C-alpha positions as CSV (number, residue, x, y, z in Angstrom):
1,M,0.0,0.0,0.0
2,G,1.0,3.6,-0.4
3,Y,2.9,5.1,-3.3
4,P,3.7,2.9,-6.3
5,G,7.3,1.9,-6.7
6,A,9.5,3.4,-9.4
7,N,9.0,0.3,-11.6
8,E,5.2,0.0,-10.9
9,L,2.3,1.3,-12.8
10,D,0.8,4.5,-11.2
11,P,-3.0,4.2,-11.4
12,T,-3.5,7.9,-10.4
13,P,-3.8,9.3,-14.0
14,I,-6.1,6.4,-15.0
15,L,-8.4,6.8,-12.0
16,T,-8.4,10.6,-11.4
17,P,-11.2,11.2,-14.0
18,F,-13.4,8.9,-12.0
19,F,-12.8,10.9,-8.8
20,I,-13.6,14.2,-10.6
21,I,-16.8,12.6,-12.1
22,F,-17.9,11.2,-8.8
23,F,-17.2,14.5,-7.0
24,G,-19.4,16.3,-9.5
25,L,-22.2,13.8,-9.2
26,A,-22.1,13.8,-5.4
27,L,-22.2,17.6,-5.1
28,S,-24.3,18.2,-8.3
29,D,-25.0,21.8,-7.7
30,A,-24.0,24.1,-10.5
31,G,-23.8,27.2,-8.4
32,Y,-21.4,25.7,-5.9
33,G,-19.4,24.1,-8.7
34,L,-19.1,27.5,-10.3
35,L,-17.6,28.9,-7.1
36,L,-15.2,26.0,-6.8
37,A,-14.1,26.3,-10.5
38,L,-13.6,30.1,-10.1
39,M,-11.7,29.7,-6.9
40,G,-9.5,26.9,-8.4
41,G,-9.0,28.8,-11.6
42,Y,-8.0,32.0,-9.8
43,F,-5.4,30.3,-7.7
44,S,-4.2,28.1,-10.5
45,F,-3.9,30.7,-13.2
46,F,-3.5,34.1,-11.5
47,R,-1.7,33.4,-8.2
48,N,1.7,31.9,-7.5
49,V,1.1,28.9,-5.2
50,K,3.5,26.4,-3.8
51,P,4.2,23.6,-6.2
52,S,3.0,21.1,-3.5
53,L,-0.5,22.8,-3.7
54,K,-0.6,23.2,-7.5
55,G,-1.9,19.7,-8.1
56,M,-4.7,20.0,-5.4
57,I,-5.8,23.3,-6.8
58,N,-6.0,21.8,-10.3
59,V,-8.2,19.0,-8.9
60,I,-10.4,21.6,-7.2
61,F,-10.8,23.4,-10.5
62,W,-11.7,20.3,-12.4
63,C,-14.0,19.1,-9.7
64,G,-15.8,22.5,-9.9
65,I,-16.2,22.1,-13.7
66,S,-17.6,18.6,-13.2
67,T,-20.0,19.9,-10.5
68,V,-21.2,22.7,-12.8
69,I,-21.9,20.2,-15.5
70,F,-23.8,17.7,-13.4
71,G,-25.5,20.3,-11.3
72,A,-26.9,22.0,-14.5
73,L,-27.9,18.6,-15.9
74,M,-29.8,17.9,-12.7
75,G,-31.2,21.4,-12.4
76,S,-29.7,22.5,-9.1
77,W,-28.3,26.0,-8.6
78,F,-27.2,26.9,-5.0
79,G,-29.8,24.5,-3.7
80,F,-32.5,26.1,-5.9
81,V,-34.3,23.6,-8.0
82,P,-36.4,25.6,-10.6
83,D,-39.4,23.2,-10.7
84,A,-39.8,23.2,-6.9
85,Y,-40.0,27.0,-6.8
86,K,-42.0,27.5,-10.0
87,M,-45.3,26.5,-8.3
88,A,-44.7,29.0,-5.4
89,V,-43.7,31.8,-7.8
90,D,-46.8,31.2,-10.0
91,S,-49.1,31.7,-7.1
92,N,-47.6,35.0,-6.0
93,A,-48.0,38.0,-8.3
94,F,-44.9,39.8,-6.9
95,L,-42.6,36.8,-7.4
96,S,-44.0,36.0,-10.9
97,A,-41.6,38.7,-12.2
98,I,-38.7,36.2,-11.7
99,N,-40.3,33.5,-13.9
100,P,-37.9,34.2,-16.8
101,I,-34.9,33.7,-14.4
102,I,-36.4,30.4,-13.2
103,D,-37.0,29.3,-16.7
104,G,-33.5,30.3,-17.7
105,L,-32.0,28.0,-15.0
106,K,-33.7,25.0,-16.5
107,W,-31.9,25.3,-19.9
108,A,-29.6,22.3,-19.3
109,M,-31.7,20.2,-17.0
110,I,-32.2,16.8,-18.5
111,V,-33.0,14.7,-15.4
112,D,-34.8,15.2,-12.1
113,P,-32.8,13.0,-9.8
114,V,-35.6,12.9,-7.2
115,A,-38.2,11.8,-9.6
116,N,-35.9,9.2,-11.3
117,I,-34.3,7.5,-8.4
118,P,-34.0,4.0,-10.0
119,M,-32.4,5.5,-13.2
120,M,-29.9,7.5,-11.1
121,L,-29.0,4.4,-9.1
122,G,-28.5,2.5,-12.3
123,I,-26.2,5.2,-13.7
124,M,-24.2,5.3,-10.4
125,M,-23.9,1.5,-10.3
126,T,-22.7,1.5,-13.9
127,L,-20.1,4.2,-13.3
128,G,-18.9,2.3,-10.2
129,I,-18.5,-0.9,-12.2
130,I,-16.7,0.8,-15.0
131,H,-14.4,2.4,-12.3
132,M,-13.7,-0.9,-10.7
133,V,-13.1,-2.8,-13.9
134,T,-10.7,0.0,-15.0
135,G,-8.8,-0.4,-11.8
136,F,-8.6,-4.2,-12.2
137,T,-7.4,-3.7,-15.8
138,A,-4.7,-1.3,-14.7
139,G,-3.6,-3.7,-12.1
140,F,-3.5,-6.6,-14.6
141,I,-1.5,-4.5,-17.1
142,G,1.0,-3.5,-14.3
143,K,1.5,-7.2,-13.4
144,V,1.9,-8.3,-17.0
145,L,4.5,-5.7,-17.5
146,H,6.4,-7.2,-14.6
147,K,6.0,-10.7,-16.0
148,E,3.6,-11.7,-13.2
149,I,1.0,-13.1,-15.5
150,L,-0.5,-15.6,-13.1
151,N,-0.8,-13.1,-10.3
152,G,-2.4,-10.6,-12.8
153,L,-4.9,-13.2,-13.9
154,L,-5.9,-14.3,-10.4
155,D,-5.7,-11.0,-8.6
156,D,-7.1,-8.6,-11.2
157,L,-8.4,-10.1,-14.4
158,L,-10.5,-12.9,-12.8
159,P,-12.2,-10.6,-10.2
160,G,-12.8,-7.9,-12.8
161,A,-14.3,-10.4,-15.2
162,L,-16.4,-11.9,-12.5
163,L,-17.7,-8.5,-11.4
164,L,-18.5,-7.6,-14.9
165,C,-20.4,-10.9,-15.5
166,V,-22.4,-10.6,-12.3
167,Y,-23.3,-7.0,-13.2
168,V,-24.4,-7.9,-16.7
169,F,-26.3,-11.0,-15.4
170,G,-28.0,-8.9,-12.8
171,L,-28.8,-6.2,-15.3
172,S,-30.3,-8.7,-17.7
173,N,-32.6,-9.9,-15.0
174,I,-33.6,-6.5,-13.6
175,I,-33.9,-4.7,-17.0
176,P,-34.9,-7.2,-19.6
177,Q,-35.3,-4.6,-22.4
178,L,-31.6,-3.8,-22.2
179,S,-30.4,-7.4,-22.3
180,G,-31.8,-8.6,-25.5
181,A,-32.8,-11.9,-23.9
182,Q,-34.4,-12.4,-20.6
183,I,-32.9,-14.9,-18.2
184,I,-35.3,-16.2,-15.6
185,L,-34.1,-18.0,-12.5
186,Q,-36.3,-20.8,-11.3
């Protein structure tokens, strides 16, 4: 455990995009993501920071960008979900003047995560499986490069393939329309 050795495969560049995606999905508020991206961008591009902090500031910047994207796609801006407030605004003549602003915040919203919980769980599970299989594949490649083929097969390729098979099998039983053929357990 710890840092990879000088002759080992470093999984950080391979797995960092997953961290950034998962961060954006977990926070999923475009307003807060915009603040993170602006703060990270300011310190990254306009301030001289210690080299030891440069990497973390870049991660904050990219996590902010990811959060803006997923927050906009899920329609959340500083905790403000346009559809939830639209009904309250419509019933109040004074607040109805902000209807164009509320409609403008919905421009990128493609999914309501509260109304589509099963779909969101499916997306998260799929991303998690892709993340794990990518990690297993990186481990397998690292072991093959060191001529540890049997260890790579047993430690990484076999569990990754098993995980993928269980996921596809479960998916084919849960969502028959995606599998092409329904498998029914007796």
